[in-house]
C-alpha positions as CSV (number, residue, x, y, z in Angstrom):
1,X,98.6,119.0,88.2
2,X,97.1,115.9,86.7
3,X,93.4,115.0,87.3
4,X,91.8,111.7,87.6
5,X,90.0,112.2,84.4
6,X,93.5,112.8,82.8
7,X,94.7,109.4,84.1
8,X,96.1,110.2,87.4
9,X,95.9,107.6,90.1
10,X,93.5,108.1,93.0
11,X,95.7,105.9,95.4
12,X,99.5,105.8,95.8
13,X,100.9,102.5,94.3
14,X,102.0,101.5,97.9
15,X,98.3,101.8,99.2
16,X,97.1,99.9,96.1
17,X,99.5,97.2,96.8
18,X,98.6,96.8,100.6
19,X,95.0,96.8,99.6
20,X,95.5,94.0,97.0
21,X,97.7,92.0,99.6
22,X,94.9,92.4,102.2
23,X,92.0,91.3,99.8
24,X,94.0,88.5,98.3
25,X,94.9,87.1,101.6
26,X,92.1,87.3,104.3
27,X,94.5,85.8,107.0
28,X,97.1,88.7,106.4
29,X,95.6,90.9,109.0
30,X,95.6,88.3,111.9
31,X,99.0,87.1,110.9
32,X,100.4,90.7,110.7
33,X,99.0,91.4,114.2
34,X,100.6,88.3,115.7
35,X,103.9,88.8,114.0
36,X,103.9,92.4,115.2
37,X,103.1,91.2,118.7
38,X,106.0,88.9,118.8
39,X,108.4,91.7,117.6
40,X,107.4,94.0,120.5
41,X,109.5,92.0,122.8
42,X,112.7,93.2,121.0
43,X,114.8,96.1,122.0
44,X,115.3,99.0,119.5
45,X,118.7,97.6,118.4
46,X,117.2,94.1,118.1
47,X,114.5,95.4,116.0
48,X,117.1,97.2,113.7
49,X,118.9,93.7,113.3
50,X,115.7,92.0,112.7
51,X,114.6,94.4,109.9
52,X,118.1,94.0,108.4
53,X,117.6,90.3,108.4
54,X,114.3,90.8,106.7
55,X,116.1,92.4,103.9
56,X,118.4,89.4,103.6
57,X,121.6,91.0,104.8
58,X,124.5,89.0,106.1
59,X,126.1,89.5,109.5
60,X,128.9,91.5,107.8
61,X,126.4,93.7,105.9
62,X,124.3,94.2,109.2
63,X,127.5,95.3,111.1
64,X,128.5,97.7,108.3
65,X,125.0,99.2,108.1
66,X,124.5,99.4,112.0
67,X,128.2,100.4,112.9
68,X,128.9,97.2,114.8
69,X,131.5,94.4,114.4
70,X,130.6,91.1,112.8
71,X,130.9,89.2,116.1
72,X,128.5,91.8,117.7
73,X,126.0,91.3,114.8
74,X,126.3,87.6,115.2
75,X,125.5,87.9,118.9
76,X,122.4,90.0,118.1
77,X,121.2,87.4,115.5
78,X,121.8,84.7,118.1
79,X,119.7,86.5,120.8
80,X,117.0,87.2,118.3
81,X,116.6,83.7,117.5
82,X,116.6,82.8,121.2
83,X,114.2,85.5,122.2
84,X,111.7,84.8,119.3
85,X,112.2,81.0,119.8
86,X,113.0,80.6,116.1
87,X,115.6,78.2,114.5
88,X,117.2,80.3,111.9
89,X,117.5,83.8,110.3
90,X,115.1,82.8,107.3
91,X,112.4,82.4,110.0
92,X,113.2,85.9,111.4
93,X,113.0,87.3,107.9
94,X,109.6,85.6,107.4
95,X,108.4,87.0,110.7
96,X,109.4,90.5,109.8
97,X,107.7,90.1,106.3
98,X,104.6,89.1,108.1
99,X,104.6,91.9,110.3
100,X,105.0,94.2,107.4
101,X,106.8,96.9,109.3
102,X,107.7,100.2,107.7
103,X,111.3,100.6,106.9
């Protein structure tokens, strides 16, 4: 077991990244809270599709990953846009990014 004196990190890299992000952007907390609040309106399946959009997946990739047809994936994306009052999938991806949800 490595000790701090031997150069071991006190905090995990993920915790350090979040801490730096929070300090570097004082508006991150309120923006995260607003984004998370908007995403609470989604069903579980819609949330899965939103997270996939947040990772930049295409409709075909969403369908393959979530076990649905491409038309069904497209339908979910369309409903997400409508439900969240957004214009395109990039806006969904940004909202998911702002929410900083665990994978």
